[in-house]
C-alpha positions, -999 to +999 in steps of 0.1 A: -091-065+037-068-061+006-027-064+008-006-038-013+029-042-020+050-013-013+078-017-038+086-014-073+109-051-070+093-067-102+108-100-091+090-095-051+061-080-068+055-113-088+059-137-055+039-125-038+017-123-064+013-160-073+013-166-027-026-146-036-013-120-014-010-090-038-045-070-044-022-039-057+011-021-056+024+016-046+053+030-055+066+062-053+101+081-062+121+062-034+111+029-042+120+036-078+154+051-069+160+020-051+158-005-078+177+018-108+157+017-135+154+048-151+123+047-171+092+046-144+062+045-169+077+011-178+083-003-145+047+011-137+035-007-168+053-041-157+038-043-126+004-037-141+004-067-162+013-090-135-007-075-102-038-069-125-052-046-099-046-007-090-009+005-093+000+039-077+022+057-096+032+090-078+041+128-098+066+148-091+054+181-100+049+206-069+022+231-089-010+223-090-012+226-131+020+202-137+007+177-115-025+174-132-010+170-168+017+144-150-013+128-138-032+126-168+006+108-188+007+083-157-029+075-161-025+069-199-001+042-188-023+015-180-054+011-175-054+000-137-032+028-130-039+050-098-020+088-097-005+096-066-006+130-051+008+146-023-015+157+001-008+197+001-024+227-014-017+225-045-017+188-042-056+186-032-062+211-059-051+184-082-065+158-065-102+170-074-092+181-108-084+145-113-107+132-097-130+154-116-120+135-145-128+101-137-090+097-127-084+074-098-060+093-068-045+080-042-038+110-015-005+105+000+016+120+025-012+121+050-005+128+087-034+145+102-077+140+099-076+171+085-056+165+059-078+128+054-110+152+054-100+173+031-091+146+009-122+131+011-137+162+000-121+157-034-130+126-046-100+110-043-105+074-043-077+060-017-063+081+010-023+075+028-014+082+064+015+071+068+017+054+106+057+048+109+069+079+100+045+091+125+056+063+155+093+078+143+087+114+156+068+099+185+034+099+174+006+071+174+003+063+138-022+036+145-045+060+164-045+083+133-059+050+113-085+044+143-094+088+141-097+084+099-120+055+102-144+068+126-145+104+103-150+081+074-175+063+088-197+096+105-199+107+068-201+075+046-169+088+027-160+061+000-123+069-001-105+038+008-083+042+035-045+030+025-025+021+059+008+035+045+045+032+059+039-001+074+075-013+093+062-045+112+034-068+115+012-055+149+008-024+121-009-050+094-029-062+124-041-036+139-048-016+109-072-050+104-087-048+140-093-009+132-113-013+103-085+002+079-094-011+037-061-019+028-026-020+042+003-012+017+033-034+030+066-035+021+079-075+006+104-076+038+075-076+064+051-102+044+076-136+058+070-117+090+035-120+092+033-157+088+062-165+110+055-181+145+076-199+168+052-219+177+047-231+140+084-233+137+082-260+166+053-280+156+068-288+121+100-300+137+083-323+160+060-333+134+089-342+108+109-357+139+078-385+145+076-388+108+107-400+104+108-422+135+073-436+111+096-441+087+125-460+101+094-485+117+082-495+087+119-498+072+130-517+097 
């Protein structure tokens, strides 16, 4: 399973990449705005130099023609760039056109199996179902992932499933158990994946015993 980092925070991406926990990065206009950097192309280029893996940059046009034009520009930023396109009727047109030109596409804002099925048929490389946002409105986000995995397996679709809108460690665990290809994870969730009270308790006991041993050697 691959881990993407859902962020435009250069320092956080660099730190997580050094740990070996970053196979790619996803961004969106909200994440860019959070970092307060207006030259988004420069941010994406910098992320590509750090990650050396798929980096998703999102189009902002609403019509297919604008999405296609913007997608081509994003793709030229770096060989690692993936064009993130919203899963709308116009978006599907743009996905198909971009994919036909060999441009890597990530279909975003997916909330149903129908949408995921249509995305796969466009030839997009990635589909991004948003599990956290479904949970927020009383739906089961991870159930959607299981359904998409089953449908894609039924027909051997090559589109990879990116579990997006990850909010907590169990989203990551469930993604792995269900067979999703990728989870895109906010930097704040990475430390939570490793944290366990028994690890902390065991380490504290080991260190206490080590101090006792050192005391005996020095006595």
